[in-house]
N, C-alpha and C positions, 0 to 999 in steps of 0.2 A: 695254446690252450690256456696258459697262465694270463695272457692278455685279455681273455674273454671272461668277464665275471660269472657267466653261466657255466663255463667249462673248467674253471680253475679248481684244484682240489678243495674239497669241502673243509678240510682241516685248517686251511689258511683263513677261513672266514668264520670258523666255529668260535662262538663267544666263550665257551668253556676252556678253549685252548689258547685264547688270546694272550693271556699273561705268560704262558709257557713259550709261545712263539716269540714274543718280544724278548724274553730272557735268553732264548737260544740265539737269536740274531745278534743281541748285544754282546754275547760271549764268543760268538763265532770267530775262528774255528775251534776254540777250546771246548772241551767237554767236561762238564761238572755235574755228575749225577749223584755224588755223595752228599753227605750232610742233610739228607732228608728234606731237600728243598721243596717247600710247599707249592711253589709255582709249577713244579713238574708232577704233582700228585695226579692230576687228571690225565697226564700223558701216560702214567703207569697203567691206568685202566684201559686205555685204547691202543696200547703198544702193538698188539698183534694185528689189528685192523690197519694201523698206520703202516706197518711193514708191508702188508699185502697191497694196499692201495697206492702207496708212494713208490713202490719198487720200480715201476716203469719210468717214472720221472727221474728217480735217483740214478738208475743205470743209463739213462740217456746222457746225463752229465758225465758219467764214467766213460761212455763212448766218445764224448767230445775230448776228454782228457787223453784217451788212447789214440784218437786220431791226431791230436797235437803231438804226441810222442813220435808217431810214425812220420809225420811231416818233418819234424825237427831232425830225425835220423836221416831221412832221405835228403834233406837240404845239406846236411853235413857231408853226406856221401858225394853229392854233386860238386860241392866245393873241393873236396879232396881230389876228385877226378878231373877238376878244372874243365868242366864241360863247356863246349863252344855253343853259343846260342845265337841264332839269326833267323828271324821269322821268315825271311825270303829264301832261306836255304833249307834248314831243317824245320820246316813249318810245324809239323805235328809235335815234335819234341819241345819246341819253344812255346807253342800255344798251350800245351798241357802243363808245362812248367809254370807259366804265368797264371793259368787258370787255378792251379793248385795253390799258389800263393794268395790269390784273391779269395778263393774258397776258405782258406785258413783264416785270413784277415776278417772277412765278413762274419764267419762263424764266431770268432772271439768277440767281435763287436756285438753281435746278437746276444751272446751269452751275458755280456755286461748289462744288456738292456732288460733282462728278466729280473724284475724287482724282487720276486719271491725266491730267488735262487738259494740264498742262505737259509731261508725258512724251510724249504723243501729238503735240502741236503741235511740240514741240522736236525729236523724232525725225524727223518728216516734213521739217521745215525744214533740219535738218542734212544729211539725205539729199539734199534739193534743192540745198543749197549745194555738196556734194561732187560732184553730178552736173552742175550747170549753172554752177558758179562764182559763184553769187549766191543770196541768200535769195529765197524766194517773195515776190512783190510785195505780198501781203496780210499777210505776217508781222509787220512792225513795228507796224502798228495792232492786229493781232490779239493779239500778245504784250502790248502795253500795256493792252488791254482786260482780259485775264486778270488782270494785276497790279492794275489799278484796281478790279476787282470781286471782290477777295478777300473783302471784307465788302460784299455787294451792296446791302443795305438802307441801310447808312450812306452809301454812295456815291450811291444814288438819292435819299436825303433832301436831299443837296446839289443834285442835278440838278433836283429838282422845286420848288425855291424860286420860280422864275419861273412855274411852272404851278399854284401853290397856289390862286389865285383861281378858275380854271376847275374844278379838281378839287374844291375844297371846296364850290362851288356845286352841282355835280352830286351830291355826297354828301349835302348838307343837304336836297336835294329828296326824300330818302328819309324825311324826318322823320315823314310820315304813313303811308307804305307799310310800312316795316320794323317799327315798333312794333305795327302792326295785324296783321302776320303772326306776330309773336313773342309771342303771348299764351299763357296757361296753359290747360290742359285744362278747368279749371273755367269759365274765361271763354268758351271755345268752347261748353261745355255749356250755360251760361246763355243764350248767344245762339242756341242750337239751330242751330249752324253745320252746313251741308251737308244739313240735313233737308228733304225734300220734303213730308213729311206733317205738319209742325208747324203749318202754316197751310193747311189744305185749300182754302180759298177762293181762295188765290193760286197754287195748284199749276200752273195753266196760264199764269200770267204769266211773260214772259221774264225770266230772271235778268240784270239790267243793273247797270252800274256806270260811274261817270265815268272810272274808271281800269281798264278791262277787262284789258289785258295785264299790269297790275301784280298782279292778283288771283291769278294762278297763277305769278308770278315765283318762282324758286327762292330759298328762304331761305338755302340754302348759298351761292349766288352773292352775295346781298346782304351776308352776313357777310364774305365775302372783300373785297368792295368797301370796306366800312366799315373793317375792321381794317387791311388793307394801305393803303387810301387815306389814312386819317388818320395812319398812320405816315409816309407820304411828305409830307403837308402838315400836320405835327404842330403848327405854330404856331397853327392855328385852334382847337385844343383849349383853349388858354389864353384865348381871346377870345370864343368863341361857346358859349353854354350848350347849344344844340341839338346842335351837333357833339359836345360832351362827353357828352351823354346817349346819343346814338346809339352812340358809341364804348364807353361803359361797358356798355350793354345787350348789345352784341355780345360783349364780353369775358366777360360772365357766362354766356353761353349755350353756349360751347364752350371746350375746352382746346387743340384743334388744328384746323387747316384742311388740306384736301387741296390739295397743290401740283399733283400729276399722278398720277392713278390711286391707288396705295397709298403714294405718297410724301407724308408729312405735314409740317406746319410747326407747332411748338409756340409758340403766340402770346405767352403771358405772359412766358416767360423771354426770348424774342427782343426783345419790346418793352421790357422792363426793362433789358436790356443796352444797348439803343440810347439810352434816355433817361437812363441813370445818369450819363453824362458831359456832359450838357447842363445848363448853369447855369439855375437857377430851375425845374427840373422835379421837385422833390421831391413836390409834390402829385400830379403825374401818376404818379409811381412808386408812391405810396401807393394811388392809384386802381387801378393794375394789380394790386397785391398783394391789395387787398380783392376785386377782381373774380375773381382767381384762386381765392381761398378760397371765394367764392360759387359759382363754377363747379364746384369739386371737391365741395362740400357739397350743392348743390341741383340742378345741371344734370342729373345722372343721373336723379333722381326726376321732375324736370319733363318730361323727354323720355319717360320710361317711362309717365307718365300720359297724355301726348299720344298715344302709340301705342295705349294702352288705349282712349282715346276714339275714335280713328280706326278701330279694328277694328269697333266697333259702328256708327259713322257710315257707313263704306263698305259694311258688310253691309246696312244699311237701304237705302242708295242703290242697290246692285246688285239687291236683291230687288225694289224698286219698279220699276226700269227694265226688269227682265226680264219683269215683268207688264205694264208700260205703256211699251213702247219709244218711243212717240210723244213722251214727255216728254224724250227726248234732244234734241229741237229747242230748246224754250224753256229747258231746264235744262243745256245743254251746258257753260256756264261752271262749274256746280257739279261736273260730272264732272272737268274738267281741274284745278280747284282741289283736289278730293279726291285725285287722282293725284299732284299736285305736293306736297301736304302729306305724304302717306304716303311718297313717294319721299325727301323730305328727312329724315324721321325714321329711315327704314331706313338711309340713307347715314350719318347721324350716329352711329347705334349701331355700324355696321360700322367706322367710322373710330375711334371712341373705345374700343371694347371692349378693344383692346390698347395704347392710347396715352394713357390717362388715369390719373392717380393716384387710385385708387378708395377711397373710404371705405365704400361699400356695394356689394359685388360683385354683389348681386342686381339692381341697377339696370342692369347691363350684360350680363345673361344673360336673354334674352327667349325663353322656350320657346314663345311664341305668335306669333313673328314670321312663321311660315308662313301663319297665318290672314290676317294683314294683306296679305302678298304675294298670297295667293290671291284676295282681294277686289279687289285692283288688277288682277289678270289677268282677273277677271270683267268689270270695267268696260271694260278694253281690248277684250275680246271683244265686248261690246255695241256699242262704237263701230265696230269693224270690220264686224260683222254688219249693223248698221242704219245704215251710212254713207249709203245713198241716202235714208233717212228724214230725216237731218240735212241732206243736200244740198237736198232738196225744200223743207224749212222755210226755210233761209237764203236760197235763191234767191228765194222769195216775199218774204222779209223785205227783201232788198236791192232787189228790183224795186219794192217798194211803199214805199220810202223817200220821205219827203216831198220832192217835186220843188221846192216853193217854197223849202225850206231850201237845197237844193243850188244853185238858181239865185241865191239870195242870196249864197252863198259865192263863186260865180263873179263876181258884181258887186263883192263886196268886194275880190276879187283883180284887178279891172280896173285898179287903180292900180299893179299889180306889173309887172315885166318880162314879156315875152311868154312865156317858158318856164313861169313859174308859172301863168299863165292857161291855157295849153295843157294843163298837167297836170290842173288842176281840171276843165276841160271834158271831158277824157278820162274822169275819174271819173264825171261825170254821164252821159256817153254809155254807158259800160260798164254802169252799174247800171240805166239805163232800158231797155236792150236785153235784159235777162235775162228768162227765162220758164221756167215749170215744164216746158213741153214739151221743153226742152233736157235736163232730167233724165230724163224719160220716154224720150227717144230715145237715152239713154246717151252724151250728148255729154261729152267730156272738158274740164273747166274748167281754166283756168290764169290765175290773177290775180297771178303773181309780178311781172310787169311793172308792174302797178298798185301793188303794195306797194313796189317799188323806186322808183317815181315819188314816192310819199309820203315815202319816206326822203330822196330828193333835195330835195323841197319843204321838209322839215324843216330841211335844211342851208341852203337858200336863205334861209329866213325866220328863221333863228336867229342870223345874224351881225349885228353892231352897226349896220351901215349899210343893212340891208334896207329896201326901200320899204314893205313890210308886215311888221312884226315879230310873230313867233308869240307872243312874251311878252305882247303887247297883245291877242292874239286866242286866248286859252286855250281857249275853247269850240270853236274850229275844231280845235285839236289833239285835244281829248278826243273830239269827234265822229268825226274821222278815225281815231283809234285804235280806236274801237268798230266802225267800218265794216271796218277791216283785220281785226279779230278775226272778223267775220262772213264775210269772204271766205275765211279759213282754214278755216272750217267747211264750205266748199264744195269746196275743191281741195287742202287740206293736212292732212287728218285723220291720216294716218300720221305725218307730220312732227310734228304736235302731240302725238301719243302718245309719240314719241321725246323730244321736248322736255320733257314733263311727267312721264314715268314710266319712262324708260330706267334699267335697273339693271345695265348691262353692267359696272359697277364690281366686281361679284361675281367676274368673270373673274380679277381680280388679288388676290382674297382667298380663294383656293381652300381653305385650311385652315378658315377661319371658315365658309365656304359648306358644306363637308362636315360640319362639327360641327353647324351648324344643322339640316341634313338628318337627321342621326342623332338629335338631340334630338326632332325632329318624329316620327320613327318610333317612338321609345321611349314617347311620350306618346299613349295610345290616342285621346284626344279631339282630338288634332292630326293624326293620321295621315291623316284625310280630306283634309287640305290639302297633303299631300306632293307632289302633282302640280305644285305651284307651282315647285318646284326645277328639274325638267326644263324647264318652260316658261320659266324665267329664262334658260336656255341659248340660247333663241331671240333674246335681247337682245344677245348678245356681239358679233355682227358689226357692230352700230351704233357700236362704239367704234373701229373701224378707219377709216383715212383713205386717200383716193386718192393722197396724196403719199407714203404708206408701204405700197406694195402687198405687200412681202415679209412684212409682219406678218400678213397675212390668213390664211396657212396655219397659222401658229403658234396664233393665236387660234381659228381654225376647228377645228383638231384638238383644242384644249382644250375647246371647246364640245361637240364630238362625244363625247369620252371621258367628260366629266362627265354629259352627258345619258344616255349608255349605262349608266354606273355607277348613277345614281339610279334609272332604270327597272328595272335588274336587281335592285337592292336591294329595291325595292318589291315586285317579283314574288316574290323569295325570302321576304320577310316574309309575304306572302299565302300562299305555298306552305306555309310552316312552320305557319301558323295552320290551314290546311286539313288538314295532316297530323295536327296535334294533335286536331282535331275527329274525323277518321277513326279515330284511335286510340281515342278515347272511344267512338265508335259501334261499333267492332269489339269492344271489351270488353263493351258491352251486348249485342251480338248473340251473343257467345260464351257469355254467361250463359243464353241460351235453348237451347243445345245439349242433346241428350239426357243427356249425362253429368252436366251440372249440374242438369237437371230431376229426374233420379232422386235425386240427393243432396238436393235441396230437398224433394221429396215425403217422403223418409225422415225428414228433420229435422222436417217438419210432423207426421208420424204420431207421432214420439217426444214432441213437445211436447203433442200432444192427449192421449196416454196419461198423461203426467205431470199434466196439468191435471185429468184425471178422478180421479186418485188423490191430488191435492194438497189443500191446505186450502181451505175455503170463503172466499168474499169476494175471491179473486184477480181482477184485471181480465181481461176477455175479450181474446183475441188480436186485433190489428188485422187488418182485412180486406186481402186481396191488392190491390196497386196503390196503397195509401194513401201509399207512399213517393214516388209521382209527383205527389201533390197539393202545390201551392205554398201553404204555410200563411201566408206573409208576402211581399209583393211586394218588400220590402227585402232579402230573402235572395237573394243572387246566386250561382249555382253556377259552377263553372269552365267548364262548357259555355256558359253565358250570356255570360261574359266573352269567350270565344273567338269566339262568333258576333257579338257587338257589335264587337269589334276587327276581325273580317273584313269586316263590312259597311261600316265606316268606311274601311278601306283600299281595298276594292273600289270605293267611290264615287270615290276618287281615280284609280284605274286606269281606270275607265270614263268619266272626266270628258271626255276628248277622244278622238275616234277615232284621230287621228294628229297629229303636229306636225312642222314642217319646221325643221331646224337646219342651217344652212350647206349648203343644197340637198340635204340628206339627210332622208328621211322616217322617223320613228320611230312605231311602233304599240304603245302600252303593253300592249294586251290580248295581243298576240303573245308578249310576254315572259312573261306569266303562263301562257299556253297551253304554251309550250316548257318552262317549269319544272314544270308539272303532269305533262306527259308523262314527263319524266325521273324525277320522284319516284314517279309511279304505277308505272312499270316497276320501280324499285328496291323499292317496297313490296310488289308482287305476289311478286317473287322472295323477299323477306324473309319473307313470310307462310308460305312452305313450311317455314321453320324447319329447314332441312336442315343436319345436322351430319355432316360427312364422317368425323370420327373415330369417332363412335358409331353412324353410319349410321341416325340418327333423322331422321324427316321428318313433317310435319303430315299428318293424315288428309285425303284429298281433299275430303270433305264439309265439314270444318272450314275448309279453304282456300276452298272455294266460298262459304261463309257470310261469311267475312271480305271476300272480293272483292266480293260483292254489297253488303255494308255500306259498303265504300269507295266503290263506284260510286254508291250512293244519295246519299252526301255530295257527291260531285263533281257529280252532276246538280243538286243544290240550288244550286251556285255560279252557275248561269244566272240565279238570282233576284237576284244581286248585280251581275253583270257580263256584258256581251253577248259571250260566247265560245261556240264550238261544242264542247260536251263530247262529242258523238257522234264528232267527228273525233278527239278524244283517245282515246276508247275504241277506235276502229277502228285507230288507229296503234299503240296499245300492245298490245291483245289479239291482233291478228293476228300481231304479231311473236312473241308467246308461243307460237304454234303451230309456230314454227321452232326449229331447234337452237340458233341464236345470234340475239341481237337486233341492231339496227342499229349498236350500239356494240361488237359482238363479245363481249358478255357472255352467260353461260348463261341460258336461259329456264326456266320451270317445266316445259316439255315435256322439255327435256334432263335436268333434275334428277330428275323422276319416272321417266323412261325408264331412266336409269342406276340409280335405286334399285330399281325392280322387277326389272331384269335382274341386278344385282349382289347384291341382298339377298333379296327375296322369292323369286324363281324359283331362286336358288342353294340356298335352304333346302328348296325343293320337291325339287330334284334330290338333295339330301342325305337326303331322307326325313323331314325334320322338319316338313314341311307337306304336307297332302294336300287334294285337291279334294273337297268334300262336296256331292253332287248335290242333296240335299234342301234344303239352305240356299242352293244356287247361289252358293257362296263357298268360298274356301280357308280351312282351319282349322288351328290348331296341333295337332300330335300330341304325346302325352306323351313326353318325353325327359328324360335326366339333366340336361342344361343347358337351362333354360327360355329361350325367346327373349325379346328385349326388346320385342316388339310382338305384338299379336294380328292374325294374318293376316286374320281375317274382317272386321276394321275397315278393311282396305285393299283388300278384294276382294269387297265385297257388291254383286253385280250387280243384285239386286232393289231395293236401296236401303232395306231395312227396318232395317238396323243403324245 
């Protein structure tokens, strides 16, 4: 709110308070209300309003301070307990620990970026002092925190000295996971990653791993952990080669990280500024500079090639699963890996497109991004549609889990305190009680309690004095992580989709979002994927939070406006293509009219007579219709291009019957129907070619020919998209029988009525036109001033002319 000039508190830009605000900021955090300071006189008048209107801002800063207190207390407790962290064993505990540290770090960085923080806190406290005679009880600590965290990372580097052991252990546990995720496209291709058909004999085998939840873990999240984590415990970089390799690999992959939504952190400059004043860190500074150069030179092309690979990999995966949805059971891990990989690459591009010093701009402009998003949406749709198939598979999988293994686990935990044994016993009872009949009966499954119990058990067994240490029973951790993944396939598919493929970040990159959409429409081969952009608007509400309900309306309105704009632009593009096709067809139909036929026959007779009198050996004239023969399939006419572009775009419009965005239902086909009705109405009126100045108008027979040609093209649209063209005809043509259409515009009925009354019949009354019974038509009479039209062409009742 403070970053938006329209949303920031009015007191910060009030001219009457300008001197008071400057005084408060200059003295911050000291409070000087005595001595009748003239600069604070205006503040005395508005103190009650300031207290009322700045309370929300002030206590938000207090919340940050209290969160900081709780985090510091928890980190101290973790150090005292000497908690064991390994992402491959106690995944939930380690992930939440690292997430907590990154949330804390990013929050303090964001706090330091609020330029008005001292003004807001100081204004509120001065108003409180003037009203109650004393500062707010939270102010002394809050003011000191603001001062201490002017350079947040430098301060936190000092704070984290006692936490270095726990944090570095957690980070080093990524030594197998992160490098395995951060491979090049060629390595993915050689490993035939995500391919279901590369080994047909194993197609039905379940996709398994010892580190199931790590396989779809966000690369973006891991890079945040590594870069921020090793800044905070930087000493390990000088003593552990594994830590240094992880750090350097992350620095080479990106130039900036997302702090929150579209707020970014430029990692190389910040890291260099922090290390430059530390003695003995010259090697680390050189590492940072080398990694920066590598990121600028190669990261763009590396990520471009990854997106290229993922487009083909996700297309293959979506195609196979649409044909064989039963494979969603054994290959569910592949689906969520594919979604996570693609999501990471899209977010990377979005973040770096405007925030990276580019040596090759082409690496940051991806005109095929719509295709990748489209295949992500296809996979998401498969998971939602065939959720019961996946449920059935994993219920059978869990209920058939080896009871001997489970019982052995319970026996191993018999030496543990009662709580741990009870938890493991409940696992066994839960899994052995599952049955497929529960799925068939539509029973709602809920394993959240079981997953929370496993989280608790990880904490119990990861402390140094645990009677059964998880560090010594790694297989238990890996097996339980696998079981937890299987339970999510039964009761948390929607949450899994959000976790692995949520792209609500586009809500905060509106300009880039719209630019990508326009590029998609401009490229005919990509327009069939344009529906991906409206579908992305369905993601936006997932970035809202129950603790900030007021944001729902703002984000909801943005999702609605963007979705409406995208669908409207798609319909307009399709309408314009249809109009161009109609124009071409009307031109061809016009060539078949008698006036052109007579001219063509005359030209043919003239050519024939010339040929008979010409020299011998001249080639014979081509036969009629030869111009319609396609001599070479590589020759593409304008009409071919229009039909191809229309079929691609209509595929997108017809892809989903409707979509729900913030409890509003959008129907893409209705957008097209509406635009076709409006354009058809305008086109019909335009076909009359009425010129009020010269009183010229198209012949009714020619108008009828054009309308029929137009209607023939519109009828063919039903081959591309499921819309009711008959309804369009009825709505438009019936309106044309009235004097005005539904928009209050003149119709062909009103135009022709006025023309016949004001032009043709007026000439009849003037004696320039007479009725000729033999021809059953009006004809022009010889006069001094010839008329600009032939009456018989506009009044041929028999239809012969």
